[in-house]
C-alpha positions as CSV (number, residue, x, y, z in Angstrom):
1,M,-64.3,-4.3,131.0
2,R,-67.9,-3.3,131.0
3,V,-67.3,-1.2,134.1
4,L,-64.4,0.6,132.3
5,A,-66.4,1.3,129.2
6,I,-69.1,2.9,131.2
7,S,-66.8,5.1,133.2
8,Q,-65.1,6.9,130.2
9,P,-68.2,8.6,128.9
10,M,-69.0,9.7,132.3
11,K,-65.5,11.2,132.7
12,H,-65.8,13.1,129.5
13,A,-69.2,14.3,130.5
14,R,-67.8,15.7,133.7
15,L,-64.9,17.5,131.8
16,A,-67.1,19.2,129.1
17,P,-68.6,21.9,131.3
18,A,-65.1,22.8,132.7
19,V,-63.7,23.1,129.2
20,I,-66.5,25.3,128.0
21,G,-66.1,27.5,131.1
22,L,-62.4,27.9,130.4
23,V,-63.1,28.9,126.7
24,L,-65.7,31.5,127.8
25,C,-63.4,32.9,130.4
26,A,-60.6,33.0,127.9
27,G,-62.9,35.0,125.5
28,C,-63.9,37.4,128.3
29,D,-60.3,37.9,129.2
30,G,-59.6,38.8,125.5
31,M,-62.3,41.3,125.3
32,L,-61.3,43.0,128.6
33,S,-57.7,43.2,127.4
34,R,-58.6,45.2,124.2
35,Q,-60.8,47.7,126.1
36,D,-58.6,48.2,129.1
37,D,-55.3,48.0,127.4
38,P,-53.1,50.7,128.9
39,L,-51.4,51.3,125.6
40,Q,-54.8,51.9,123.9
41,L,-55.9,54.2,126.7
42,K,-52.6,56.2,126.4
43,M,-53.0,56.5,122.6
44,Q,-56.6,57.7,123.0
45,E,-55.5,60.3,125.6
46,V,-52.7,61.5,123.2
47,D,-55.3,61.8,120.4
48,N,-57.6,63.9,122.6
49,R,-54.8,66.1,123.8
50,L,-53.7,66.6,120.2
51,V,-57.2,67.7,119.2
52,R,-57.3,70.1,122.1
53,V,-53.9,71.6,121.1
54,E,-55.0,72.0,117.5
55,R,-58.1,73.8,118.6
56,L,-56.1,76.1,120.9
57,V,-53.5,76.9,118.2
58,S,-56.3,77.6,115.8
59,N,-58.0,80.0,118.3
60,E,-54.8,81.7,119.1
61,G,-54.1,82.3,115.4
62,L,-57.5,83.9,115.0
63,V,-57.0,86.0,118.1
64,N,-53.6,87.2,116.7
65,L,-55.2,88.0,113.4
66,M,-57.9,90.0,115.1
67,S,-55.3,91.8,117.2
68,Q,-53.4,92.7,114.0
69,L,-56.5,94.0,112.3
70,D,-57.4,96.1,115.3
71,A,-53.9,97.6,115.3
72,I,-54.2,98.4,111.6
73,R,-57.5,100.1,112.2
74,K,-56.0,102.2,114.9
75,D,-53.1,103.1,112.7
76,V,-55.5,104.1,109.9
77,Q,-57.5,106.2,112.2
78,S,-54.4,107.9,113.5
79,L,-53.3,108.6,110.0
80,R,-56.7,110.0,109.1
81,N,-56.5,112.3,112.2
82,D,-53.1,113.5,111.1
83,V,-54.4,114.2,107.6
84,E,-57.3,116.2,108.9
85,T,-55.0,118.1,111.2
86,L,-52.7,119.0,108.3
87,Q,-55.7,120.0,106.1
88,Y,-56.9,122.3,108.9
89,Q,-53.4,123.8,109.4
90,V,-53.1,124.4,105.6
91,E,-56.5,126.1,105.5
92,Q,-55.6,128.3,108.5
93,S,-52.3,129.1,106.9
94,N,-54.0,130.1,103.6
95,G,-56.5,132.2,105.5
96,R,-53.7,134.0,107.3
97,Q,-51.9,134.6,104.0
98,R,-55.1,136.0,102.4
99,E,-55.5,138.4,105.4
100,R,-51.9,139.4,105.1
101,Y,-52.3,140.1,101.4
102,L,-55.5,142.2,101.9
103,D,-53.8,144.1,104.7
104,I,-50.7,144.8,102.5
105,D,-53.0,145.9,99.7
106,R,-54.9,148.2,101.9
107,R,-51.7,149.7,103.2
108,L,-50.3,150.2,99.7
109,Q,-53.5,152.0,98.7
110,A,-53.3,154.2,101.7
111,I,-49.6,155.0,100.9
112,E,-50.5,155.7,97.2
113,Q,-53.3,158.1,98.3
114,A,-51.0,159.8,100.8
115,N,-48.3,160.2,98.1
116,A,-50.9,161.6,95.8
117,Q,-52.0,164.2,98.4
118,R,-48.4,165.2,99.1
119,T,-47.4,165.5,95.5
120,V,-50.5,167.2,94.2
121,F,-52.5,168.8,96.9
122,D,-49.7,170.6,98.8
123,G,-49.4,173.5,96.4
124,G,-48.2,171.3,93.5
125,S,-49.5,171.5,90.0
126,L,-50.0,169.1,87.0
127,S,-48.8,169.6,83.5
128,P,-50.9,168.3,80.6
129,G,-50.3,164.6,80.2
130,Q,-49.2,164.1,83.8
131,L,-50.8,161.7,86.2
132,P,-51.4,162.8,89.8
133,V,-49.9,159.6,91.0
134,P,-47.2,158.5,88.5
135,G,-46.8,154.7,88.6
136,G,-49.9,154.4,90.8
137,T,-53.0,152.3,90.2
138,D,-56.1,153.5,88.3
139,R,-58.0,153.8,91.6
140,A,-55.2,155.9,93.2
141,N,-55.1,158.3,90.3
142,Y,-58.9,158.6,90.1
143,Q,-59.1,159.3,93.8
144,A,-56.3,162.0,93.5
145,A,-58.2,163.7,90.6
146,F,-61.4,163.6,92.5
147,E,-59.8,165.2,95.5
148,L,-58.6,168.0,93.3
149,L,-62.2,168.5,92.1
150,K,-63.5,168.6,95.7
151,Q,-60.9,171.2,96.6
152,G,-62.2,173.4,93.8
153,R,-59.0,173.1,91.7
154,Y,-60.9,172.5,88.6
155,D,-58.1,173.1,86.0
156,Q,-55.9,170.6,87.8
157,A,-58.7,168.2,88.2
158,A,-59.5,168.4,84.5
159,I,-55.9,167.6,83.6
160,A,-55.8,164.7,86.0
161,L,-59.1,163.2,84.7
162,Q,-58.1,163.6,81.1
163,Q,-54.8,161.8,81.7
164,F,-56.5,159.2,83.8
165,M,-58.7,158.2,80.8
166,V,-55.7,158.1,78.5
167,A,-53.6,156.0,80.9
168,F,-56.5,153.6,82.0
169,P,-58.9,153.4,79.1
170,A,-60.3,150.0,80.3
171,S,-60.8,151.1,84.0
172,E,-64.1,150.5,85.6
173,L,-63.9,154.1,86.8
174,S,-63.8,155.5,83.3
175,D,-67.5,156.5,83.2
176,N,-67.1,158.4,86.5
177,A,-64.0,160.1,85.3
178,Q,-65.8,161.3,82.1
179,Y,-68.7,162.6,84.1
180,W,-66.5,164.6,86.5
181,L,-64.5,165.9,83.6
182,A,-67.7,167.4,82.2
183,E,-68.5,168.6,85.7
184,T,-65.3,170.6,85.9
185,Q,-66.5,172.5,82.8
186,Y,-70.0,172.9,84.0
187,V,-69.1,174.4,87.4
188,T,-66.8,176.9,85.5
189,Q,-69.8,177.8,83.3
190,Q,-68.2,176.4,80.2
191,Y,-71.6,175.1,79.1
192,K,-70.8,174.6,75.4
193,A,-67.9,172.5,76.3
194,A,-69.7,170.6,79.1
195,L,-72.7,169.7,77.0
196,P,-70.8,167.3,74.6
197,A,-68.7,166.0,77.5
198,F,-71.9,164.9,79.4
199,Q,-73.2,163.4,76.1
200,I,-70.1,161.2,75.9
201,V,-71.3,159.5,79.2
202,L,-74.6,158.6,77.5
203,D,-73.0,157.4,74.3
204,R,-69.9,155.6,75.6
205,Y,-71.2,154.2,78.9
206,P,-74.9,153.4,78.4
207,D,-74.9,151.1,81.5
208,S,-73.3,153.6,83.8
209,R,-74.9,154.7,87.1
210,K,-74.0,158.2,86.1
211,I,-76.6,158.3,83.2
212,P,-79.4,160.0,85.2
213,D,-76.9,162.7,86.4
214,A,-75.5,163.2,83.0
215,L,-79.0,163.7,81.5
216,L,-79.8,166.1,84.2
217,K,-76.7,168.2,83.5
218,I,-77.4,168.1,79.8
219,G,-80.8,169.6,80.6
220,Y,-79.1,172.2,82.8
221,C,-76.5,173.1,80.1
222,N,-79.3,173.6,77.5
223,Y,-81.2,175.7,80.0
224,E,-78.2,178.0,80.6
225,L,-77.7,178.2,76.8
226,K,-81.4,179.2,76.5
227,R,-82.3,176.1,74.5
228,M,-85.5,175.5,76.4
229,G,-86.9,172.8,74.1
230,A,-83.7,170.6,74.4
231,A,-83.6,171.3,78.2
232,E,-87.2,170.2,78.7
233,K,-86.7,167.1,76.6
234,A,-83.6,166.0,78.7
235,L,-85.3,166.8,82.0
236,K,-88.5,165.0,81.1
237,T,-86.4,161.9,80.1
238,V,-84.8,161.9,83.5
239,V,-88.2,162.1,85.3
240,A,-89.8,159.3,83.1
241,D,-86.9,156.9,83.0
242,Y,-85.4,157.3,86.5
243,P,-88.3,158.4,88.6
244,E,-87.0,157.3,92.0
245,T,-83.6,159.1,91.8
246,T,-82.3,162.4,93.1
247,A,-81.7,163.4,89.5
248,A,-85.4,163.0,88.8
249,R,-86.4,165.2,91.7
250,L,-84.0,167.9,90.6
251,A,-85.2,167.6,87.0
252,S,-88.8,168.1,88.2
253,Q,-87.8,171.2,90.1
254,R,-86.1,172.7,87.1
255,L,-89.1,171.9,84.8
256,D,-91.4,173.7,87.3
257,R,-89.0,176.7,87.1
258,I,-89.1,176.6,83.3
259,K,-92.9,176.6,83.3
260,S,-93.0,179.6,85.7
261,E,-90.6,181.7,83.6
262,P,-92.0,184.0,80.9
263,R,-91.4,182.9,77.3
C-alpha cells in the first residue's frame, strides 16, 4: 500500500508537463487558424479589390467630367468664332452698302448736272420763277445757275439764282447764291442795284466766307458811283479785318488808285 501511494503522485507529476504542452499547442493552433483562415484572407482580398474599384470608378468619373468640360469649352470657342465671323461679314456688308449708296448718289448728281446743262445751256432759256433743274436738289440748281454765270448769260443766271433762293431758303449755299446774284448786276454795270445786293450778304450772312469779297465789291460799287468816302471806308475795312486775303490785296490796290487820282 505504501508503494502504491507513492507511485500516484509521481504518475501525475509525469502527466502535468504533457497536459500543459497540449494546452499551449492548442492555443497556438487557435491563433494560427484566425490569421491564416482562407475565408478571412478571401474577405480581405475582396475588400482590397472593392477599394481599388471604387477609386478607379471615381477617377473615371472625374476624367469623364473633365472631358465634357473640355468639349464644352471647344463648343463655346467655336460659337465665339462663328459670332466674330458673322460680325465681320455684317460690317463688310454695311461697308459695301455705304459705298454703293455713295456711288449711286454721285451718279445721280452727275445725271442732275447733265440734265441741267442739256435743258438750260443748249440754247434754252428760263422764265421768271423757273428753276434750271426742276425737281433737282439745291446743289444741282446752284451749280446750273453758276454755270450760266460763267458762260456770261447774266440775265438767265440772275433768274436761276433768284429762284434758287426762293426754292431753297435754308440751303447752305444761299450766301453764295446771294453774292453771285449781286455779281450779275455788278458785271453788267448796274452798280446801284448791285450795291444793296452785296449789302444783303453782310446783313443776312455775317459768318459767310463771302464777306470779304462782298465788302470789296461794295467799295468798287461806291467807287463807280463816285462815292469816294464810302468806297475808301469799305476798302479799308477789308484791309484791316481780312489782311491775308485776295480781297485785301485788291482793296489795297484800289485804295492806291484812289489816292493817285485828282480830287
